C-alpha positions, 0 to 999 in steps of 0.5 A, a space after each residue: 500500500 502507498 502512503 502520502 506522508 506530509 511534513 507539517 511546519 509551523 510559521 510561529 514555531 518552525 522546525 530546525 533548519 539544519 536537518 538536511 543531512 539527517 533527512 538525506 540519511 533517512 531517505 537513503 535508508 528508506 530507499 535501501 529498505 524499499 519504502 521510498 517512492 518519492 519525496 520533495 520539499 515545497 517552497 513557502 506558501 507565499 509562492 503558491 497559486 490557487 486555480 479555480 476553473 469550475 465556473 465560466 473562467 479560470 480564477 487565479 489567486 496568489 497564496 495558499 488555498 487556506 491561511 494558517 500558521 501550519 503549512 505543508 512543507 514537504 511530502 514523501 510517498 512510501 510503499 509499506 506493507 501496512 499502516 503500522 509500518 508506515 506509522 513507525 516510519 512516520 514517527 522516525 521521520 518526525 524526529 529526523 526532520 523536527 516537524 509534525 507528520 501526517 500519514 494518509 493512505 492512497 485509495 
């Protein structure tokens, strides 16, 4: 089963900025153990654009779709045999990247 693993940062209390080496090592382990599918960090929410083309014309809006002190800072996609394994990895990921993690299975 594949899981979307969201890295959640907080503008009022951000995680450590020196985590890249630890995250790289964690990613290398995920790859070696066959869990890693994809990962990527995201630009700040100020760089976001929301597009709504449900009406007559597309509407483009600057900024995130919702204003919040917490925001999506990055993602992983993992392949894991079950939710318990994904949650165990997510607990490690939270420690490694010094941020909250959300785990959601793909349908």
